[in-house]
C-alpha positions as CSV (number, residue, x, y, z in Angstrom):
1,M,-30.5,88.5,47.7
2,P,-27.0,91.3,49.1
3,T,-24.5,89.7,49.9
4,F,-22.9,90.8,53.8
5,V,-19.1,91.7,53.8
6,Y,-17.2,91.5,56.4
7,P,-14.1,90.4,58.5
8,S,-12.9,87.0,58.2
9,N,-11.5,84.9,60.7
10,S,-7.9,86.2,60.8
11,E,-8.6,89.6,59.6
12,L,-10.5,89.6,63.5
13,K,-7.8,87.8,65.0
14,Q,-4.7,89.8,63.3
15,V,-6.7,93.0,64.0
16,E,-6.8,91.5,67.9
17,Q,-3.3,91.2,68.1
18,V,-2.8,95.4,67.4
19,K,-5.6,95.9,69.7
20,L,-4.1,93.9,72.8
21,P,-1.0,95.7,73.3
22,V,-2.8,99.7,73.5
23,L,-5.8,97.5,76.2
24,T,-3.0,95.6,77.5
25,A,-0.2,98.5,79.0
26,A,-2.3,100.7,81.0
27,D,-2.8,97.9,83.7
28,P,0.1,96.7,85.8
29,I,-1.3,93.0,86.0
30,F,-0.4,92.5,82.1
31,S,3.2,93.1,83.5
32,I,2.7,91.0,87.4
33,L,1.2,88.2,85.1
34,P,2.1,88.7,81.6
35,M,0.2,86.6,79.2
36,V,1.4,83.8,77.3
37,D,0.9,80.8,75.1
38,V,1.3,77.3,76.4
39,D,0.8,74.4,73.7
40,S,-1.1,72.1,76.4
41,H,-4.5,71.9,78.5
42,I,-3.1,71.1,81.7
43,L,-1.1,73.7,83.1
44,S,2.3,72.3,85.0
45,W,5.0,74.2,86.7
46,E,7.7,72.7,88.7
47,Q,9.6,74.0,91.4
48,Q,13.2,73.8,93.2
49,D,12.9,73.3,97.7
50,N,15.4,76.5,99.0
51,Y,18.9,75.1,99.9
52,Q,19.5,74.7,103.2
53,G,22.6,74.3,105.5
54,L,25.7,75.3,105.8
55,Q,29.1,73.9,104.4
56,Q,30.1,71.1,106.6
57,V,33.8,71.4,107.8
58,R,36.1,68.5,107.2
59,G,39.8,69.1,108.8
60,L,43.7,67.9,107.6
61,N,43.3,64.8,106.0
62,G,39.0,63.9,106.7
63,Q,36.3,63.4,104.1
64,P,34.2,65.9,102.8
65,G,30.7,65.4,104.4
66,K,27.6,64.1,101.5
67,V,25.1,66.2,101.5
68,K,21.5,65.4,99.9
69,K,20.1,66.4,96.7
70,V,17.9,69.0,96.1
71,G,13.9,68.8,96.0
72,G,11.6,70.0,94.4
73,K,7.7,70.2,93.8
74,R,5.5,69.7,90.9
75,Y,2.0,71.9,90.6
76,L,-1.1,71.0,88.0
77,V,-3.3,73.6,87.0
78,E,-6.7,72.5,85.4
79,P,-7.1,76.4,83.0
80,G,-10.9,77.3,82.8
81,V,-13.1,77.5,79.7
82,Y,-14.2,81.0,78.8
83,G,-16.1,82.0,76.0
84,E,-19.0,84.0,75.1
85,F,-20.7,85.9,71.5
86,K,-23.2,88.4,70.3
87,T,-24.9,88.5,67.3
88,I,-25.4,91.1,64.7
89,D,-29.5,89.7,63.8
90,E,-32.3,89.7,61.2
91,L,-33.6,93.7,62.5
92,E,-29.9,94.8,61.8
93,L,-29.6,92.8,58.8
94,T,-31.9,93.6,57.2
95,T,-32.2,97.3,58.0
96,R,-28.2,97.7,57.1
97,R,-29.6,98.5,53.1
98,Q,-27.3,100.4,51.6
99,W,-29.6,103.8,51.0
100,G,-29.7,104.2,46.4
101,T,-28.4,100.8,45.5
102,F,-29.4,98.1,45.0
103,N,-27.8,94.5,45.3
104,A,-25.0,96.2,45.7
105,P,-22.6,94.7,48.8
106,I,-23.5,95.9,52.0
107,N,-20.5,96.5,54.5
108,I,-21.2,95.1,57.9
109,S,-17.5,95.3,59.1
110,D,-18.2,98.5,61.7
111,L,-21.1,96.4,63.6
112,V,-18.7,93.1,63.5
113,M,-15.8,95.6,65.0
114,E,-18.0,97.2,67.5
115,S,-18.7,93.0,68.8
116,Q,-15.1,92.4,68.7
117,D,-15.1,95.2,70.8
118,H,-17.4,94.5,73.9
119,L,-16.5,90.9,73.7
120,L,-12.6,91.5,73.6
121,N,-12.8,93.9,76.6
122,R,-15.5,91.7,78.6
123,R,-11.8,89.7,78.0
124,L,-9.1,91.0,79.7
125,D,-11.8,92.7,82.4
126,R,-12.4,88.7,83.7
127,I,-8.1,88.0,83.0
128,R,-8.3,91.8,84.9
129,Y,-10.2,90.5,88.1
130,I,-9.0,86.4,88.4
131,G,-5.8,88.4,88.8
132,W,-6.2,90.8,90.9
133,T,-8.4,89.0,93.0
134,L,-5.8,86.8,93.5
135,L,-3.0,89.1,94.7
136,T,-5.9,91.1,96.9
137,T,-7.3,87.2,98.5
138,G,-5.0,84.2,97.9
139,T,-7.8,83.2,95.9
140,F,-10.5,82.9,92.6
141,S,-13.0,82.0,91.7
142,V,-15.7,81.9,88.7
143,S,-19.3,80.8,88.2
144,N,-20.9,79.6,85.7
145,A,-24.7,81.7,85.0
146,D,-26.2,78.2,87.2
147,G,-23.9,80.3,90.4
148,S,-22.0,77.3,90.4
149,I,-17.9,77.5,90.8
150,T,-16.2,75.8,87.1
151,H,-13.0,77.2,87.9
152,T,-11.2,78.6,91.1
153,D,-7.7,78.3,92.6
154,T,-5.8,79.3,96.1
155,F,-2.2,80.2,96.2
156,P,-0.4,80.8,99.5
157,L,0.5,84.2,99.7
158,Q,1.5,86.4,102.5
159,T,-1.2,88.4,104.5
160,Y,-0.8,91.1,107.2
161,T,-3.6,92.6,109.2
162,A,-2.3,95.9,110.4
163,G,-3.1,95.9,114.2
164,T,-4.5,99.9,112.7
165,L,-6.9,100.0,110.0
166,W,-5.2,103.2,108.3
167,S,-9.0,104.3,107.8
168,T,-8.1,105.3,112.1
169,T,-5.6,107.9,111.1
170,A,-5.2,109.8,113.6
171,T,-3.5,106.5,115.4
172,A,-2.6,104.5,112.6
173,T,1.1,103.5,111.8
174,P,1.1,102.6,108.2
175,I,4.9,103.5,108.4
176,A,5.3,100.4,110.7
177,N,3.3,98.2,109.2
178,L,5.3,98.9,106.4
179,R,8.4,98.5,107.9
180,A,7.5,95.2,109.5
181,I,6.0,93.9,106.1
182,K,9.9,94.2,104.5
183,L,11.2,91.9,107.2
184,L,8.2,89.0,105.5
185,G,11.2,89.2,102.4
186,R,13.4,87.2,104.8
187,G,14.3,83.9,103.3
188,K,12.4,84.2,100.7
189,S,15.1,85.8,98.1
190,V,12.2,88.5,97.5
191,S,12.6,92.1,98.5
192,F,10.0,93.8,100.5
193,G,12.0,97.0,99.7
194,S,11.8,100.1,97.4
195,G,11.7,98.0,93.9
196,A,8.6,96.8,95.5
197,R,5.2,98.0,94.7
198,L,2.6,99.0,97.0
199,F,-1.2,98.9,94.8
200,M,-4.3,100.3,96.7
201,N,-6.9,102.4,95.3
202,Q,-7.4,106.0,96.0
203,T,-9.8,106.2,99.0
204,D,-6.9,103.9,101.2
205,V,-3.9,106.7,100.1
206,N,-6.0,109.7,100.5
207,N,-6.4,108.0,104.1
208,L,-2.7,107.6,104.0
209,L,-2.4,111.4,102.8
210,N,-5.0,112.9,106.1
211,N,-3.3,110.2,108.7
212,T,-2.5,113.1,111.2
213,N,-0.4,110.6,113.6
214,A,2.9,111.9,114.7
215,N,3.9,109.3,115.9
216,D,4.2,107.2,112.2
217,L,3.3,109.2,109.4
218,F,2.3,113.0,110.0
219,G,5.4,113.0,112.4
220,R,7.5,112.9,109.2
221,R,8.4,115.9,107.4
222,V,10.0,117.4,104.3
223,A,12.1,119.9,104.1
224,G,10.8,123.9,105.2
225,L,8.5,121.8,107.8
226,T,6.0,120.8,104.9
227,T,3.5,118.4,106.1
228,I,2.6,115.4,103.8
229,N,0.7,116.2,101.4
230,S,0.4,113.9,98.1
231,L,1.7,111.0,96.6
232,S,5.1,112.3,95.3
233,V,6.3,113.4,98.6
234,L,4.8,110.1,100.8
235,N,7.3,107.8,98.3
236,Q,9.5,109.9,98.8
237,I,10.0,109.4,102.5
238,L,9.0,105.4,101.2
239,M,11.8,105.5,99.1
240,G,14.0,106.5,102.1
241,D,13.4,104.2,104.9
242,D,13.7,101.7,101.4
243,L,10.0,100.9,101.3
244,P,8.0,100.4,99.1
245,Q,6.7,102.7,96.2
246,I,2.3,103.2,97.0
247,E,1.1,103.1,93.2
248,V,-2.9,104.3,93.2
249,Y,-4.9,101.3,91.2
250,D,-8.4,102.2,90.9
251,E,-9.7,100.2,88.0
252,G,-12.1,98.1,88.2
253,Y,-15.7,96.7,85.8
254,E,-18.7,97.7,85.5
255,D,-21.5,94.9,86.5
256,E,-24.2,93.5,85.1
257,T,-26.3,95.3,86.9
258,G,-24.4,98.7,86.2
259,T,-22.8,99.1,89.5
260,F,-18.7,100.2,89.4
261,Q,-16.4,97.3,90.9
262,L,-13.7,98.1,91.9
263,F,-10.7,95.2,91.5
264,I,-9.3,96.4,94.3
265,P,-11.8,97.3,97.2
266,A,-11.2,100.1,100.4
267,G,-9.6,98.4,102.8
268,K,-7.2,95.6,100.5
269,A,-3.8,96.2,99.6
270,T,-1.3,94.0,97.1
271,L,2.3,94.6,97.9
272,V,4.1,92.9,94.8
273,G,8.0,92.1,95.4
274,R,10.8,91.9,93.6
275,R,13.3,88.3,92.8
276,T,16.8,89.1,94.7
277,N,17.4,86.9,90.5
278,G,14.7,89.6,88.7
279,A,12.4,85.9,87.9
280,A,9.4,86.1,86.8
281,I,7.0,85.9,89.3
282,G,3.9,84.2,87.5
283,D,2.0,84.8,84.5
284,Y,-2.2,84.1,83.1
285,A,-1.5,81.1,80.5
286,M,-4.0,81.0,77.3
287,T,-4.2,76.9,77.0
288,R,-4.5,75.0,73.9
289,N,-8.2,75.9,72.5
290,A,-10.0,73.3,69.8
291,N,-11.7,76.5,68.3
292,N,-8.6,77.4,66.8
293,P,-6.9,76.4,63.8
294,N,-4.5,73.5,64.4
295,L,-5.8,73.3,68.4
296,E,-3.1,76.3,68.7
297,A,-3.3,77.4,72.1
298,G,-4.9,81.4,72.8
299,A,-7.6,83.2,72.4
300,Y,-9.9,82.2,69.6
301,T,-12.0,85.2,68.1
302,K,-13.8,84.3,65.0
303,V,-17.2,85.3,63.4
304,T,-20.1,82.9,61.8
305,D,-22.5,83.6,59.6
306,N,-26.1,80.8,59.5
307,S,-27.6,81.5,56.2
308,D,-27.0,78.2,54.4
309,E,-28.6,76.9,57.6
310,D,-30.6,78.0,59.3
311,V,-33.5,81.1,59.6
312,P,-33.9,83.6,60.4
313,R,-30.0,84.8,59.6
314,M,-27.7,85.7,61.6
315,I,-24.2,87.2,62.2
316,G,-22.4,85.7,64.8
317,V,-18.9,87.4,66.6
318,H,-17.2,84.4,68.6
319,D,-14.0,85.3,71.5
320,G,-13.4,83.3,74.3
321,H,-10.4,81.8,75.9
322,N,-8.8,78.5,78.1
323,G,-6.4,79.2,80.5
324,G,-5.9,80.3,84.1
325,P,-2.8,82.6,85.7
326,R,0.6,80.5,87.5
327,L,1.8,81.6,91.0
328,Y,5.7,80.5,90.8
329,F,6.2,82.1,94.0
330,P,3.3,83.6,96.0
331,S,5.6,84.8,99.1
332,A,6.4,87.7,96.4
333,I,3.3,88.2,97.1
334,V,1.4,90.2,100.5
335,A,-2.2,90.0,100.8
336,L,-2.8,93.7,103.1
337,N,-5.8,93.9,105.5
338,I,-5.6,98.1,105.7
């Protein structure tokens, strides 16, 4: 019987680690919520309460006033458990015989790697979906094959709804809206000025560039009375007013019906503020996983062969992870309805 040659589990893991930096570099969600490994099943974190009050007057020979200790809150989140596989079946294995050879090893590494690429992209798309859904609505929910919700969470984001939708280009007031949103950073150690990033899809950016309200965006001109006709010029104007910089984000995924679904739908935008001390806003934590050697934290990827156990013979390529998002400073995010 011919021998099939394919990557081992450790080799698949090494290949995955090479691919991940390339696949995640282009999506800003992985800079907002970077992936980290946590050697625990339950996700937990603590946050100190805000400092309050002003120093008390003592006066000469007076006793200093006592200040209450600063409290804090502890948060616990149960991660989602994800995993799926693809198979290289008996038909593929049988017809993969090397031409002109008999009883020679048959290399199916390309089939295994193709399955790994597919599953890895599905994993990252799931994480991107969770991240962007959370940042645009404050809630994410994931259902199983039966339609039951098995992984969900809600964080108290700040929200803002424009009085006039930006698609109403004649009367929309995007600059006035962004000035109002900037005030939401007060008392929260977060800035929504020019260091903040406003993510929206191309449709809503087009609405901005088509604005004809002379009392707001359209009334702003650059040198030579040239109208605003590009995002770079618009961002220059926003920079001058210390307002967030706009980034076009048009990514999404193709669902099982072949329909492309945007991660940030039309009429929605996500403003990611900058913590005044530069602290991370959150992350996506990969938790302990029994499918890894020594129950290590992180995603797993492996290949299985049932040749000694079952008929028909089948090679399985598996990928999965346990994890979920942690948002340490929900007030640093503003979910916009525009």
